[in-house]
C-alpha positions in Angstrom: 117.5 61.5 -54.8 116.2 64.2 -57.3 119.8 64.7 -58.6 120.2 61.1 -59.6 117.1 61.2 -61.7 118.3 64.4 -63.8 120.3 64.2 -66.9 122.4 67.1 -68.7 122.5 67.2 -72.4 125.0 69.5 -74.1 123.7 70.0 -77.7 125.9 72.5 -79.8 127.4 74.2 -76.7 124.0 74.8 -75.1 123.2 72.8 -72.0 119.8 71.3 -71.5 118.7 69.6 -68.2 115.9 67.2 -67.9 114.6 63.9 -66.0 115.7 60.5 -67.2 112.0 59.4 -67.1 111.1 62.2 -69.5 113.4 60.7 -72.1 111.8 57.3 -71.6 108.4 58.5 -72.8 109.2 57.8 -76.4 110.9 54.4 -76.6 113.3 53.2 -79.4 114.7 56.8 -79.8 118.4 57.8 -79.3 117.7 59.8 -76.1 115.7 57.0 -74.7 118.9 54.6 -74.8 121.4 56.9 -73.0 123.9 55.0 -70.9 127.2 56.3 -69.3 129.0 53.6 -71.5 128.5 55.8 -74.5 131.5 57.6 -76.0 129.9 61.1 -75.9 129.4 60.9 -72.1 131.7 63.2 -70.1 132.3 61.8 -66.6 133.9 64.9 -65.5 131.2 67.3 -66.3 128.7 64.5 -66.0 126.9 65.3 -69.4 126.2 63.9 -72.7 127.6 66.0 -75.6 125.9 66.1 -79.1 127.4 68.4 -82.0 123.9 69.1 -83.5 121.6 72.0 -84.2 120.6 73.4 -80.7 117.5 75.3 -82.2 115.9 72.0 -83.4 116.8 70.2 -80.3 114.8 72.5 -78.1 111.7 71.5 -80.2 112.7 67.8 -79.9 113.1 67.9 -76.0 109.7 69.7 -76.0 108.3 66.9 -77.9 109.4 64.5 -75.1 107.9 66.7 -72.5 104.5 67.6 -73.9 104.1 65.0 -76.7 103.6 67.6 -79.3 106.2 68.1 -82.1 106.3 71.8 -83.5 108.4 73.1 -86.5 110.7 75.9 -85.8 110.2 78.7 -88.5 113.9 79.7 -88.4 115.0 76.5 -89.7 114.9 75.0 -93.3 112.8 72.1 -93.8 115.6 69.6 -95.0 117.7 70.5 -91.8 114.7 69.8 -89.6 114.1 66.4 -91.1 117.8 65.4 -90.9 117.7 66.4 -87.2 114.6 64.4 -86.5 116.1 61.5 -88.3 119.3 61.8 -86.1 117.4 61.8 -83.0 115.1 58.8 -84.2 111.8 60.7 -84.6 109.3 60.6 -87.3 108.8 63.7 -89.2 105.1 63.0 -89.9 104.3 63.6 -86.1 104.6 67.3 -86.6 101.6 69.1 -85.2 98.7 70.0 -87.8 99.3 73.8 -86.8 102.9 73.7 -88.3 102.2 71.1 -91.0 101.5 73.5 -93.7 104.6 75.6 -93.2 106.7 72.5 -92.7 105.6 70.9 -95.9 106.4 73.8 -98.1 110.0 72.6 -98.5 108.7 69.4 -100.0 106.8 71.2 -102.7 110.0 73.5 -103.3 112.2 70.2 -103.7 109.8 68.6 -106.1 109.6 72.0 -108.1 113.5 72.0 -108.2 113.6 68.6 -109.3 111.3 69.3 -112.3 113.3 72.4 -113.2 116.4 70.3 -113.3 114.6 68.1 -115.8 113.6 71.0 -118.0 117.1 72.3 -118.5 116.4 75.8 -118.4 119.8 77.0 -117.7 122.1 78.3 -120.5 125.2 76.6 -119.2 127.0 74.5 -121.9 127.5 70.9 -121.0 131.0 69.5 -120.9 132.5 67.4 -123.5 132.3 64.5 -121.1 128.6 65.1 -120.6 127.8 65.1 -124.3 129.8 62.0 -124.9 128.0 60.3 -122.0 124.7 61.4 -123.5 125.4 60.0 -127.0 127.2 56.9 -125.7 130.7 57.9 -126.9 132.2 58.2 -123.5 134.5 55.3 -123.9 135.6 56.4 -127.3 136.4 59.9 -125.9 138.5 58.4 -123.1 140.5 56.5 -125.6 140.8 59.2 -128.1 139.2 57.2 -130.7 136.1 59.5 -131.7 135.3 59.3 -135.5 134.4 62.1 -137.7 130.8 61.2 -137.2 131.0 61.1 -133.6 132.4 64.6 -133.5 129.9 66.0 -135.9 126.6 64.4 -134.5 126.6 66.1 -131.2 127.2 69.5 -133.1 124.4 69.1 -135.4 122.1 67.9 -132.5 123.0 71.1 -130.5 122.3 73.2 -133.6 118.6 72.0 -133.9 117.8 71.0 -130.3 119.7 73.5 -128.1 118.8 77.0 -129.2 121.1 78.6 -126.7 124.1 76.6 -127.6 125.4 78.9 -130.2 124.6 81.7 -132.6 123.8 79.2 -135.4 121.5 77.5 -133.1 119.7 80.6 -132.4 119.3 81.4 -136.0 117.9 77.8 -136.7 115.6 78.2 -134.0 114.5 81.7 -135.3 113.8 80.1 -138.7 111.9 77.2 -137.1 109.7 79.6 -135.2 109.1 81.8 -138.4 107.9 78.8 -140.2 105.6 77.6 -137.4 103.9 81.0 -137.2 103.5 81.2 -141.1 102.0 77.8 -141.3 99.6 78.3 -138.5 98.5 81.8 -139.8 98.3 80.4 -143.5 96.0 77.6 -142.1 93.8 80.0 -140.5 93.5 82.6 -143.2 92.7 80.1 -146.0 89.4 79.5 -144.4 88.4 83.1 -144.7 85.7 83.8 -147.3 87.4 86.7 -148.5 90.6 84.6 -149.3 88.9 81.9 -151.1 88.2 81.6 -154.9 85.2 80.2 -156.8 85.6 76.7 -158.2 85.6 77.2 -162.0 82.4 76.1 -163.8 83.5 73.7 -166.6 80.0 72.5 -167.8 76.8 74.4 -169.2 73.9 72.3 -170.2 70.6 73.5 -171.6 67.3 71.6 -171.7 67.3 71.7 -175.5 69.8 68.7 -175.3 73.1 70.5 -176.1 76.1 71.1 -174.0 78.7 73.8 -174.6 81.6 72.5 -172.6 81.8 68.9 -172.1 84.9 66.7 -170.9 85.8 63.7 -173.0 84.1 60.5 -172.5 80.9 62.0 -171.0 77.5 62.1 -172.6 76.9 65.1 -174.7 73.2 65.7 -174.1 71.1 66.0 -170.8 68.9 63.0 -171.7 72.1 60.9 -172.1 73.4 62.1 -168.9 70.3 60.9 -167.2 70.1 57.7 -169.2 73.8 56.8 -168.5 73.4 57.7 -164.7 76.4 60.1 -164.9 74.8 62.6 -162.5 77.0 61.1 -159.8 80.0 62.9 -161.4 78.1 66.3 -162.1 76.6 68.9 -159.8 74.0 70.7 -161.6 72.6 74.4 -160.8 69.1 74.7 -162.1 68.1 78.3 -163.0 64.8 79.9 -163.8 63.0 79.5 -167.1 64.3 82.2 -169.5 61.5 82.4 -172.0 59.9 80.6 -174.9 61.7 79.1 -177.8 65.2 80.3 -176.6 67.4 80.1 -173.7 69.4 83.1 -172.2 73.1 83.2 -171.9 74.7 82.7 -168.4 78.2 83.7 -167.5 80.1 81.3 -165.2 83.3 81.6 -163.3 85.3 80.6 -166.6 83.3 83.1 -168.6 81.8 80.2 -170.5 78.5 81.1 -172.3 76.0 79.1 -174.1 74.5 80.1 -177.4 70.7 80.3 -177.9 69.0 77.4 -179.3 65.6 76.9 -180.8 63.4 74.4 -179.3 63.5 71.1 -181.0 60.1 69.7 -182.3 59.7 66.9 -179.9 60.3 69.2 -176.6 58.3 72.1 -175.1 59.0 75.5 -176.2 59.8 76.8 -172.7 63.3 75.8 -172.0 65.5 76.3 -168.8 69.4 76.7 -169.0 71.2 74.5 -166.5 74.8 75.0 -165.6 76.8 72.6 -163.5 80.4 71.8 -162.4 82.0 68.4 -162.3 82.9 67.6 -158.7 83.6 64.6 -156.5 81.2 65.3 -153.7 77.9 64.1 -152.6 74.6 65.8 -153.7 70.9 65.5 -152.9 68.3 65.6 -155.6 64.7 65.8 -155.4 62.3 64.1 -157.8 60.0 66.2 -159.9 60.2 68.8 -162.5 61.3 71.4 -160.0 64.3 69.1 -158.9 67.0 71.1 -157.1 70.6 69.9 -156.0 72.3 71.2 -152.9 75.9 72.2 -153.4 78.5 71.0 -151.0 80.5 73.4 -148.9 83.3 74.1 -151.3 80.7 74.9 -153.9 79.3 77.4 -151.5 82.5 79.0 -150.1 84.9 78.2 -153.0 88.3 76.8 -152.5 91.5 78.2 -150.8 93.7 80.5 -153.1 96.4 78.5 -154.9 99.0 80.7 -153.1 98.2 79.0 -149.8 99.3 75.6 -151.0 102.7 76.9 -152.1 103.1 78.7 -148.8 102.3 75.3 -147.1 104.6 73.5 -149.4 107.5 75.7 -148.5 106.9 75.4 -144.8 106.6 71.6 -145.0 109.9 71.3 -146.9 111.5 72.9 -143.8 109.6 70.9 -141.3 110.6 67.7 -143.1 114.2 68.6 -143.2 114.2 69.7 -139.6 112.5 66.5 -138.4 114.7 64.3 -140.5 117.9 65.9 -139.1 116.7 65.7 -135.7 115.7 62.1 -136.0 119.2 61.1 -137.4 121.2 63.0 -134.8 119.0 62.2 -131.8 120.9 60.6 -128.9 118.1 58.2 -128.3 115.9 57.5 -131.2 113.3 55.7 -129.0 112.9 58.6 -126.7 112.8 61.0 -129.7 109.9 59.1 -131.4 107.7 58.8 -128.2 108.1 62.5 -127.4 104.6 64.2 -127.6 105.9 67.1 -129.3 107.6 65.0 -132.2 104.6 63.0 -132.6 102.7 66.3 -133.1 105.3 67.4 -135.6 105.1 64.2 -137.6 101.3 64.2 -137.7 101.1 67.9 -138.8 103.7 67.4 -141.4 101.7 64.4 -142.9 98.5 66.2 -142.8 99.8 68.5 -145.6 99.4 65.4 -148.0 95.7 65.8 -147.6 96.0 69.2 -149.5 98.1 67.3 -152.1 95.4 64.7 -152.6 92.8 67.3 -153.1 94.7 69.0 -155.8 95.1 65.7 -157.6 91.3 65.4 -157.4 91.3 62.6 -155.1 88.5 62.3 -152.5 89.8 62.9 -149.0 86.6 62.8 -146.8 87.3 62.8 -143.2 91.0 63.2 -143.6 90.5 66.8 -144.5 89.6 67.3 -140.7 92.9 65.7 -139.9 94.7 68.9 -141.1 93.6 70.5 -137.8 96.6 68.9 -136.3 98.6 71.6 -137.8 97.4 74.1 -135.1 99.1 71.8 -132.6 102.5 72.9 -134.2 102.4 75.7 -131.7 103.4 73.5 -129.0 106.6 73.1 -130.8 107.4 76.5 -129.4 108.0 74.8 -126.0 111.4 74.0 -127.2 112.1 77.7 -127.6 110.2 79.1 -124.7 111.0 78.3 -121.0 107.8 80.3 -120.1 105.7 77.9 -122.0 107.2 74.9 -120.4 106.7 76.3 -117.0 103.1 77.0 -117.7 102.7 73.3 -119.0 104.2 72.0 -115.7 102.1 74.2 -113.6 99.0 72.5 -114.9 100.8 69.1 -114.3 101.6 70.1 -110.7 97.9 71.3 -110.2 96.5 68.1 -111.8 94.9 67.1 -108.5 93.3 70.3 -108.1 91.9 70.4 -111.6 90.6 66.8 -111.4 88.6 67.9 -108.3 87.3 71.0 -110.1 86.2 69.0 -113.1 84.5 66.3 -110.7 82.5 68.9 -108.8 81.6 70.7 -112.1 80.1 67.5 -113.6 78.3 66.8 -110.3 76.7 70.3 -110.4 75.9 70.1 -114.0 73.9 67.0 -113.5 72.1 68.1 -110.6 71.2 71.4 -111.8 70.2 70.1 -115.4 67.7 67.5 -113.6 66.4 70.3 -111.2 65.8 72.9 -114.1 64.1 70.2 -116.1 61.6 69.5 -113.6 61.2 73.1 -112.2 60.2 74.3 -115.7 57.4 71.5 -115.7 55.8 72.6 -112.6 54.0 75.6 -113.9 52.2 76.1 -117.2 55.0 77.3 -119.6 54.3 77.2 -123.4 57.8 78.4 -123.9 59.5 75.8 -122.1 63.0 75.3 -123.8 64.0 72.5 -121.5 62.6 69.4 -123.5 64.9 67.0 -122.0 67.8 66.5 -119.3 70.5 66.4 -121.9 69.5 69.9 -123.2 69.6 71.0 -119.5 73.2 69.8 -119.3 74.2 72.3 -122.0 72.5 75.1 -120.1 73.9 74.1 -116.8 77.6 73.9 -118.0 77.2 77.2 -119.7 75.7 78.7 -116.6 78.1 77.2 -114.0 81.2 78.6 -116.2 79.7 82.0 -116.2 79.5 82.1 -120.0 75.7 82.4 -120.4 75.0 82.5 -124.2 71.5 83.1 -123.6 70.2 80.6 -126.2 68.4 78.8 -123.2 66.9 80.3 -120.2 64.3 79.2 -117.5 60.8 81.1 -117.7 59.2 80.0 -114.5 59.9 81.4 -111.0 61.1 78.0 -109.8 63.5 77.7 -112.8 64.9 80.9 -112.2 65.5 80.1 -108.5 67.6 77.0 -109.8 69.4 79.0 -112.4 70.4 81.5 -109.7 71.8 78.7 -107.4 73.4 77.3 -110.4 75.2 80.4 -111.2 76.4 80.9 -107.6 77.6 77.2 -107.3 79.6 77.6 -110.6 81.3 80.7 -109.3 82.3 79.1 -106.1 83.5 75.9 -107.7 85.6 77.6 -110.3 87.1 79.9 -107.7 88.3 77.4 -105.2 91.2 75.8 -107.0 92.2 78.9 -108.8 94.5 80.1 -105.8 96.3 76.8 -105.9 97.1 77.0 -109.6 98.4 80.5 -109.2 100.6 79.6 -106.2 102.1 76.8 -108.4 102.8 78.9 -111.3 104.3 81.6 -109.0 106.5 79.0 -107.3 107.7 77.7 -110.7 108.3 81.2 -112.0 110.2 82.3 -109.0 112.5 79.5 -108.9 113.1 79.7 -112.6 114.1 83.3 -112.1 116.6 82.3 -109.4 118.1 79.2 -111.2 118.1 80.8 -114.8 118.4 84.5 -114.5 120.2 84.7 -111.2 
């Protein structure tokens, strides 16, 4: 009787023997539907033969016996999934103790898919692949390629594929050179030591005369005041120089004023006033001791003229490069919506704010738009596989980074509120936490372990809250770091295998 209930399974040359009732425990699977009418049944040997992986089948049969599916560590993940699919089992039934090991292959597959999109390898595409990319496949098969259809892919490879030829490497080197020069120039021109003073072009004395005046403006201070032309002039008020005469002041243009005797209808004590024609806002206080606050450029000067010509040369190259790449792009729509190309276009257009300033136009907030030039550094991702790997590492770690930001915001709000009320529990004349928003700044600086020291609790309760805030910040930031490092290591190792062999 017992022999009739047993069944023999030959999987990959290894025989397994079990009870038919055991195979019925998991219905709707291949083993639960075995009959002697099947083609793989051998009546002579009284066994069922399956040409499958015997190592995986040992875990499959154990799943029927115990109801627990374990993952064999000596088998690749995709092979294990393929075997489970053949036997009609769900791979999600893998036990939690084996899940982390089993799921690694899924991360690996997604990583390889991303690396395939990055096109990090140096293999040259075939002529058919290039024709397919540009939509010339039919013309290539018919041998009807025009001169432009032959030239366009070559120009595209010259500007977009740095590893395609020696000429492409030279173009890539020129592009990187101009990117670096542009960014360095943008940074250096803000240094006070590399800025020059704005030339002073107007000297006015209170005796009613002006030494240098542009055409069309009133020639005396009274006329300037009467005609309301101070919106075009920024005046620097000096100290009184004496009685009856005014002293001579040297400006950046070396313009000097002559001494003048006081006119009969004016006080004998006069004051020399010098000014500059500008197109910026000013503030004037009423009264005899009126003063005008100069704008930022008046204080720090303007960039040296050489920086403008450096930017001009760089932008000539960027415009040529961007135009050529747009003309020869395989898909213009994909080219336009690329973030790197959008940054390149915005950075190139920002140069014209400098042009407007040189023409005397009021740029206002548009001057801050020039900060987009720093983003040109992202263009280096076209020439550096390492930068692309780093960007995709952050993309792969987006879930962990979002979780980090969530817990940071939660901790910042909680500790800002706690320290605000903790500082009010004791008499504290030096309390710096006047509101919870100010506490938010202190909390984010403390949780990120920066600690500027501009704000600090003074009471014992506040110090205790500060200690808890610092500890919570260290733990919160440290938790997702291993995941990000693991993702980068995985991307980098697979890149080494696929690119450098």
